[in-house]
C-alpha positions, -999 to 999 in steps of 0.1 A, spaced: 0 0 0 13 35 -9 9 56 23 11 94 20 46 107 25 54 112 62 23 93 74 41 63 89 67 86 105 40 106 121 22 75 133 53 61 150 60 95 165 25 96 180 28 61 194 43 56 228 64 25 223 70 21 260 33 22 268 26 -2 239 52 -28 249 42 -23 286 9 -40 278 27 -73 271 56 -72 296 66 -52 327 93 -26 319 118 -12 343 143 15 339 179 6 332 199 39 327 184 59 300 166 29 285 138 5 296 142 -32 299 119 -62 304 118 -100 298 112 -105 261 76 -111 251 88 -132 222 110 -158 239 111 -173 274 137 -158 297 141 -150 334 167 -122 330 156 -92 310 174 -88 277 147 -69 258 155 -32 256 134 -2 245 158 26 237 156 61 250 147 75 216 114 56 221 114 46 184 129 11 184 135 -20 206 159 -49 205 162 -82 223 198 -92 229 186 -127 237 166 -137 206 175 -109 182 139 -96 178 139 -59 170 121 -31 152 96 -3 157 60 -1 170 46 -16 138 70 -45 139 62 -51 175 25 -52 170 29 -75 140 48 -100 161 27 -96 193 -7 -99 177 2 -120 146 -8 -92 122 2 -82 88 17 -48 81 -16 -31 72 -35 -45 101 -8 -34 125 -8 1 111 -46 2 114 -45 -8 150 -19 19 158 -41 45 139 -70 35 162 -48 39 193 -35 73 182 -67 87 168 -53 90 133 -73 82 102 -62 52 81 -55 63 45 -75 48 17 -60 16 3 -39 24 -27 -20 -5 -43 14 0 -58 18 -13 -94 21 -51 -93 15 -53 -55 -4 -83 -42 -22 -79 -9 -43 -102 13 -76 -87 23 -77 -101 59 -108 -82 67 -127 -100 39 -113 -134 51 -125 -127 87 -160 -118 73 -159 -151 52 -153 -171 84 -180 -152 103 -205 -159 75 -196 -196 75 -199 -197 114 -234 -182 112 -243 -207 85 -232 -236 106 -250 -222 137 -283 -218 119 -280 -253 106 -275 -266 142 -307 -249 155 -327 -259 124 -346 -293 122 -317 -306 101 -294 -301 130 -311 -326 153 -283 -352 151 -258 -326 165 -283 -313 191 -290 -349 203 -253 -355 205 -248 -323 226 -278 -332 249 -263 -367 254 -230 -351 265 -249 -328 290 -247 -295 271 -275 -270 270 -284 -241 247 -263 -217 268 -232 -236 257 -243 -238 221 -248 -200 219 -218 -190 241 -193 -209 219 -212 -204 186 -214 -241 180 -227 -253 146 -235 -283 125 -222 -293 90 -247 -317 74 -237 -345 50 -244 -323 20 -217 -323 -7 -216 -286 -13 -243 -268 7 -219 -244 24 -197 -238 -7 -227 -230 -29 -240 -205 -3 -206 -187 1 -201 -185 -37 -235 -169 -40 -225 -144 -14 -197 -133 -36 -167 -153 -23 -143 -170 -48 -134 -207 -50 -98 -197 -43 -108 -180 -10 -129 -210 1 -99 -233 -5 -75 -209 12 -96 -208 43 -101 -247 43 -139 -244 39 -140 -262 6 -118 -283 -17 -119 -295 -53 -126 -332 -61 -97 -347 -81 -121 -370 -99 -150 -348 -108 -134 -314 -105 -164 -301 -86 -163 -280 -54 -172 -298 -21 -174 -288 15 -145 -296 38 -167 -301 69 -195 -327 65 -214 -347 92 -196 -328 119 -203 -308 150 -186 -275 144 -164 -256 169 -156 -221 157 -122 -209 169 -125 -173 180 -96 -151 189 -94 -127 219 -107 -99 196 -139 -119 189 -130 -127 153 -137 -162 139 -103 -174 127 -108 -211 121 -130 -242 127 -127 -276 143 -152 -303 133 -160 -335 153 -174 -364 132 -209 -374 144 -221 -392 113 -228 -429 108 -200 -453 120 -172 -451 95 -137 -464 101 -123 -441 74 -138 -410 91 -113 -389 109 -125 -380 144 -116 -343 141 -110 -321 111 -93 -288 118 -85 -257 98 -48 -257 88 -28 -225 89 -42 -196 69 -35 -159 64 -56 -152 95 -49 -183 116 -18 -199 131 -27 -229 153 6 -226 172 -3 -190 183 -39 -195 194 -60 -212 221 -95 -225 220 -119 -208 245 -95 -180 255 -120 -154 241 -144 -166 269 -118 -175 296 -101 -141 295 -132 -124 309 -134 -147 340 -128 -134 375 -104 -163 382 -68 -154 384 -56 -186 368 -63 -206 337 -70 -244 333 -52 -257 303 -65 -290 288 -61 -308 255 -95 -308 236 -125 -286 226 -149 -310 244 -129 -307 276 -133 -269 275 -170 -272 268 -175 -296 297 -155 -275 321 -172 -243 311 -206 -259 315 -196 -271 350 -187 -235 360 -150 -236 354 -150 -207 330 -113 -202 330 -107 -232 308 -88 -232 275 -73 -258 252 -46 -262 226 -55 -267 189 -44 -302 181 -7 -297 187 16 -298 216 18 -266 236 41 -240 219 61 -211 233 38 -187 214 8 -201 232 26 -198 265 33 -161 259 -3 -156 250 -14 -173 283 10 -151 302 -8 -120 291 -38 -131 312 -24 -150 342 6 -161 362 -8 -194 372 -17 -224 350 -34 -256 360 -25 -284 336 -54 -308 331 -41 -331 303 -53 -366 294 -43 -393 319 -26 -416 293 11 -418 286 8 -393 257 -9 -369 281 18 -373 307 45 -367 281 27 -336 269 23 -323 305 61 -327 310 68 -304 280 41 -280 290 55 -277 325 89 -268 312 76 -241 288 53 -226 314 80 -225 341 106 -210 317 81 -182 311 81 -174 348 46 -187 356 35 -210 383 23 -244 370 2 -270 389 -10 -304 377 -45 -318 381 -44 -356 384 -75 -373 370 -80 -408 385 -106 -431 369 -111 -410 338 -91 -404 306 -98 -366 303 -117 -338 320 -148 -344 299 -151 -380 310 -142 -371 346 -170 -346 349 -195 -371 334 -185 -397 359 -180 -378 391 -195 -343 386 -182 -308 392 -178 -310 430 -153 -338 426 -135 -319 400 -134 -288 423 -117 -311 448 -90 -324 425 -84 -288 413 -79 -277 449 -55 -306 455 -35 -300 423 2 -308 426 30 -284 421 53 -293 393 80 -306 416 56 -328 435 41 -341 403 75 -349 388 86 -365 420 56 -388 421 59 -397 384 96 -406 389 89 -426 420 64 -447 402 90 -455 375 118 -470 397 121 -500 420 134 -484 452 141 -519 467 172 -522 444 204 -501 445 201 -494 408 165 -482 412 175 -459 441 205 -445 422 184 -438 391 156 -422 411 180 -400 431 198 -387 399 165 -378 382 149 -361 412 181 -342 419 182 -331 382 146 -318 385 154 -299 417 186 -284 402 166 -271 373 133 -261 387 132 -263 424 128 -232 446 150 -232 478 120 -243 499 109 -270 475 145 -282 472 149 -285 510 115 -303 514 120 -328 486 156 -336 496 143 -345 530 116 -367 514 142 -382 491 165 -390 520 136 -408 539 126 -429 508 162 -440 499 180 -439 533 207 -417 517 219 -389 540 211 -352 533 248 -346 532 253 -369 503 222 -356 485 234 -320 490 267 -329 474 249 -346 445 227 -315 440 258 -292 440 276 -314 415 245 -316 393 240 -278 394 277 -273 383 273 -298 355 241 -281 342 257 -247 344 288 -259 325 266 -275 298 245 -244 295 276 -222 292 291 -245 266 259 -245 246 257 -207 248 293 -202 237 287 -227 208 255 -209 198 272 -175 199 301 -188 178 277 -203 153 257 -171 152 288 -150 147 300 -172 119 265 -173 103 257 -210 108 220 -218 109 213 -182 96 183 -188 74 177 -151 70 212 -143 57 226 -177 44 252 -157 23 270 -147 54 292 -178 55 299 -177 17 308 -140 17 323 -138 52 349 -112 41 322 -88 30 293 -96 53 306 -78 84 315 -47 64 280 -47 49 264 -50 84 285 -21 97 276 1 67 239 -6 70 241 0 108 256 34 103 231 44 76 202 33 98 217 52 127 225 83 106 201 83 77 211 118 68 243 103 53 221 89 25 216 125 13 253 135 16 265 142 -20 300 128 -10 286 95 3 256 87 -18 277 80 -50 297 54 -31 265 35 -21 266 11 -50 243 -19 -45 266 -41 -66 293 -42 -39 268 -58 -15 270 -96 -19 246 -109 8 211 -109 -7 193 -95 24 218 -67 27 216 -59 -10 178 -57 -6 182 -33 24 206 -9 7 183 -9 -24 154 1 -1 174 28 17 184 43 -16 149 41 -31 132 56 0 155 86 -1 156 91 -38 150 127 -49 141 136 -13 151 166 9 149 145 41 161 110 49 128 96 61 130 58 66 96 54 83 83 32 55 112 7 57 91 -19 76 65 -20 49 90 -37 26 109 -58 51 95 -88 70 96 -86 109 126 -109 108 144 -87 83 135 -56 104 150 -74 134 182 -80 115 185 -44 105 177 -32 140 205 -54 153 229 -38 129 218 -3 141 220 -12 178 255 -28 175 268 2 156 253 26 181 275 11 208 306 23 189 318 59 195 329 67 159 302 66 133 315 95 113 313 100 75 350 92 73 344 58 90 316 51 66 336 60 35 365 38 47 340 9 52 326 14 17 360 15 1 370 -17 19 338 -34 10 343 -25 -27 378 -41 -26 366 -72 -8 337 -77 -31 359 -72 -62 383 -99 -50 354 -123 -41 337 -119 -74 370 -123 -93 377 -155 -73 342 -168 -81 347 -160 -118 381 -179 -119 368 -209 -99 353 -228 -129 387 -226 -148 406 -238 -117 381 -266 -113 385 -275 -150 423 -277 -146 420 -299 -115 396 -323 -133 420 -325 -163 448 -334 -140 427 -362 -124 418 -376 -158 454 -376 -169 465 -393 -138 439 -421 -143 451 -427 -179 487 -431 -167 
């Protein structure tokens, strides 16, 4: 979209970046800057910095960086236009009319949200119609009433081949849009359009802003071994299952200070119907760090209520780690005599569930009990294995009080003295610390060398030029006025930049300041992805830490880059001839 000149710069100037970021993490002052624990990765020590200029941020832990627009894109999973629109609403600015640049392709997310909402209304009307009796009977049999149906916008997809598709096409939506949103597909045999959801109870997935972003459908048709129990919307332009939770749109309004996290949609419905309105669920995948960060926006305490089978226990272990690393308290609800919360409530009722909720274990107690059940403490090997695992858990996750209590308990169970257990704990902590430091050093070395750098894979190939490119871009982003300097601009030749992402950046800087009186780089984020913006912000931040960013330093870097690039390109040009000569020598050697 072509924004009016200066519009984005004014928008960012009117946005209080500190106040915006403060909605997601607690900031504190550190010198002239503000710091907090990063909203985009789990950490206990703050490495996320909002700089005193109040126009950019950077995380020294994960490398995320950018401006207010970039931050909102990451935090709310928005595209550039949607983030700009939200900031306009916050600042009281009017969003300009949508003007496409020549050849520009854009996704109309508002239209896609409206498509989902229309489909949700269609499904819901079908559920409350005579045709929806199979779904209503199913819900009544599970103990759900009309209040649950309305509150969660439940719906029904009949066994019709293309009822929904035909309706949506008549409403003006294209086949391409229906396929993109996983509402319909094309039959490979007949080539006709057919509904993705059929013979299913429909659960709309609604985000915290109240928008329908996806659907989950549970099969309730005639018995069919080929029928998949659940069909779910895959990732779309408006939905990422790793970044959303089912039921959070309702649970976020509860008076409870905690959230109950379970595995399935039916679990959430059952818990909500029983009065536990702070219940949410994942969306068919293991808990992700993005979902944990979303949870943290609403609570500091999470009750895990996963299925009681081995898969559920394994999932709970991973979830506990992620939640703990995010600095939240985690407790585990143990369901005896039932495989999941839905079954438990049907068997024992809400009063019994309230009891197990009250008696939920802390994560150390839960891990201790799980480990205890897995070892034979009558044998020496069993005791040794149990002690090592429990001490490992305490070394990583235990508070001082928990550590003291469980070491006493461990001593009683194994008849091993506290003195020996204390020594084992100290040794384990040192080992963990060494491993962590070794991993950190390795990661830093790999990062510096460019390994695993998917954003700038050319960094290894063009190592002689890459660091010079980064320093040049860092200075230009820090001192954009140099882009207009008649002595410097002629030296800014894109051909001397060999790394593709850096070449793209210098092109943009030159284009944004072409024939301009001021070096306004406000629109830079419109043309770079959030990851690319993070990379550029990192260049700027690292360069700002150096005292000399004068025009003379920039000129010297440009001259050095031109020489290095020339040598690299010459070497690459000569390489085929060198290879040919080597191959000829090998062939000659084989003949002799």
